[in-house]
N, C-alpha and C positions, 0 to 999 in steps of 0.2 A: 640349870634347864636342860628338858628333857633330851634324850639319846636320837627320837626326830627329829627336833627342829634344827643340830649342830646335824645330823645327816644330812637337812633341805641346805643348811650356811656349808658343807664345807663343796656342797654337789654344787651350786650357784659359782661362789671360785673358783670350780673344776672347771666350770664350762666359760667362764672370761676368759680364765690360762690360755684356754684349745682351742678357744676360738680368737686369741691374739695369738697365739702360733700358726693359727691356721692362714692367715691375716698374711704375717710376716713372708711364712714360704709363700704363701700366694702373688706377695709386690717383689718376692724378694729372687722368686725361683728355685727356692730349697731342700727339696723334696724331706729332711730331716724336718724342719722344719708342720709340712704339711702332713709325715707322718707319723711325727708323734700329737702334731692338734687331732687326727685323726685318734689313733691311741686313745687321745684326753676324751675326746667327747665319746664315744666308744664304753671307757669307765664310765664315764657318767650316766651312759643314759644302763650301764649298767645299775650301777647308784639308785637312780631311779627306781625301776625294779624293785631295785629289795625294801625301798621304802615307801612304791606302796601295796609291795606283802606282807611289810611290817605293820601298814594299817590296817588292810584287811584280819588282821589276824593270826594269819596261816607264817605256821614256824618253819 
C-alpha cells in the first residue's frame, strides 16, 4: 500500500479519535479531553498539510 494512502487512513483515524475526545470533553465538562481533542485536530491538520505537499511533489 502506498505511503500516501497510509497517511490518509491514519489522518482519518486520528480525526475520529480527536472528535470523540472533544465530544466527551464537552459532555463531561472536562478540560483535559478538550485539550487533547484540540491538539489531535491540530495534528490532523498538520498531517493533511504534509499529505497535500507530498501530492504536489514538494519535499
